[in-house]
N, C-alpha and C positions, 0 to 999 in steps of 0.2 A: 340373206337376212330373212328371218321368219316373218311372214305377214301376220299382223295383229288382227284378231277377230273383232269385227265391228259389232256394237250392240246398240239397241234402242233403249233409252233410259226413261223411266218414270221417276221424277223427283216427287216423292210421296210425303205429304204432311199426314198427321194422324188426327189431332183434334180438329173437328169441323170437316173432316173427310171420312175417316173410318169411325170416329167417335162423335156422338152428339155432344155439343159444347157443354150441356148441363148434365150429362150422364154421370151418375154417382152410384151405379148399381153395386159396385164392388164393396161398398161399405155395408151393404145388407148381408154380405157373406163373410167378410174378413173377420167379423166378430166371433164367428163360429170356428174355433181351431180344429175341431174334429172334421168339419166339412172341408176345411182347407187341406188338411193332411190327406183326406180321401181323394181330393182333386189332384194333389201332387202325385199320389201313388198311381192314379189312373193315367195321368199324362206321362209319367216315367215309363210305365208299361207300354204305352202307345208309341212314344217318340224316343225313348231312351235318354231323356233329358231330365235332370234333377232340378225342377223349378224352385225348390226350397232354397237353393243357393242365392236366389235373387230377393231383393226387397219385396215383401209381400204386397205392398201397395202398387209397385210397378207391375208385378205379376197380375194383381187383381184388375188393374186398369186395362190390361190386354185381354185377360180371360173373360171378364164380365162386361166390360164397357165397349169393346169393339163390336160394331153392328154387323150382323151376318149378311144382310142385304148389301151393305156397303162393300164388304169383302167380295161378294159375288160380282160386283161391278168392276173391281180391280182385276179379278180373275178373268172377266170378260175381255178387258183390255189386253191382258197378257196372252190369252188364247188367240186373239186376232192379230197380234203384232209381234209376238215372241219377245216382248220387252223384259228388261230386268228392272229391279227396284233399287233406287238409291234414296235412302231415308233423308229427307230434308226437314222433318219435323223437329221442334225443340226437344222432343223426346231424346234425340241423339246426343244432346249436350251432356247428359248425365248417364247415358246408357251406351256402352261400347257396341261396335258392330255385331259381335257374336251374340250379345244379349238381345239386340233388336231382331236378329235372325231367329233366335229361339222364341221370342215373344210372338213373332208373326207365324212361326211354325204351327202354333196352336190353331191358327185359322187357315192353314194350307198355303201360306204365302212365303214362308221362310226360305224355301229353296230358290226363290227368285231374288232374294236380297243379296246384292253384291258389294254394297258400300254405304257410307254415310257421307254427306257433304262436309267440307271443312267448317269448323265452328269458331266463332270469335270469342267463345267462352265455353268452359265445361269440359267434356270428356277428354278431348285431345291432349289434356295436360299442359296446354300452353295458352296463355292469353293471346290477344290479337297482336302478335309481334311479327315484324317483317322478316325475321330469320326463318320463320316457318311459313308464313302466309305471303302471298303476292301483294306487293304494295298497291293499294287501291288506285293510286294515281295512274298506274299502267292502263287502267280500264276507262280513263276519262275520254279517250277517243271513241269509246262505245256509248257512253252517256255522261254528260257533264253534270248530271244530277247526283252522281255517286259521291260518297265520302266514306271514311273508315267506319262510320256508324250505319251503313246502308243495309246491314243485316242480311236477310236471306237472298236477296237479289245478287249482292256482291259475292256471297258464299257460293251461289250456283254458278256465277260467271267464273269464279276461281276453280270450281270443280271442272267446268268445261275446258278451261285453259289447260289444266293439268292433264286432262284425259282426252284432249281434242283428237288424238290419233285413233281412238277406239270408239268414240261416240258417233254413231251414224245419224241419230235424230233423238229428240227428247221432248217430253211434255212435263210441265209443272202443274201438279194438282194440289190446290191449296185453298183454304177459305180466306186467306189474307191477300191483299192486292200486291203480289210480289213484284210485278213489272212497274210499280209506281215510280221508282227511281231508275229503272232500266227498261225503257219502252221497247227495246229490241227483243225483249222476251215475251212481249204481249201476244204474238201470234202462236206461241207455244205454251199458252197458259189457259188452264181451265179452273175457274173459280167456283167453289162449291158452297152450298148453303141448304139446310144445316149440315148435311153430309152429302157424299157423292150419290148422284142419281143416274138413271139410265141415260138421260140426255147428255150428262157430263161424260160418261164413258164412251158414248158414240163420238162425241167431239174429240176426245183424247185419241181414239183409234184413228180418226181422220187425220189428226196432226201427225201421229207417229208413222202412218203409212203414206203420208204426203211428202211434199218437197221439204228437204231439210232446211232449217233456219240458216240464213246467210252467215251467221257466226261460224258455222261448220264448213262452209263451202267457199267463202270469199276472203280467206286469210285475214280475218279481222281480229281473232283472239291473239293475245301476245304469245310469242314463242319463249321457250324456257330461258334462252340466253338474255332475254330482256325483262325478266321478272323483277329484278331488283336494281 
């Protein structure tokens, strides 16, 4: 049997991490159709991607509102840990994985995007139904604070359960208190405000290069045969 390659994972939020919460720069540019066409042309020549295929507001949010210094901090983490990106932001609920990869390619991060976390609404074409998702009750041994409405913490636990054979370690970078209803995630969490800063990336590097969370080492996550 072929041995699976282990990866370190950055669960990456967008707003409040790469984008200032109040940033609306895109609207200063999207009104100018000529400027937009020129940007599309330049990017297609550079990356071979036709960004005009995407909603212009989605494109504009990535192109004009993602902060370059914040991008540099994510790159710092990747360079020090060889981690991959799994998008955990609400952006992924209406933007499929390839689109997220393309949008982050603009800023040099697209090559590191390997997936998005399961969503209880939006892109995956399925509402939160237990035919697709793992029944949240399976995770109650991990945290009795969870319910089917637990949002991102439950979605990340689900992703880890599905991919437990390949995830070596992980860090959650988010402006929201993701571990609120799953305290076991706290030691792998970096909370940002108003966006990611150098001290946040240093903490993330320490987490990813440190001892893996016991979720990954102590046989805590549910096995596939017990998901439903």
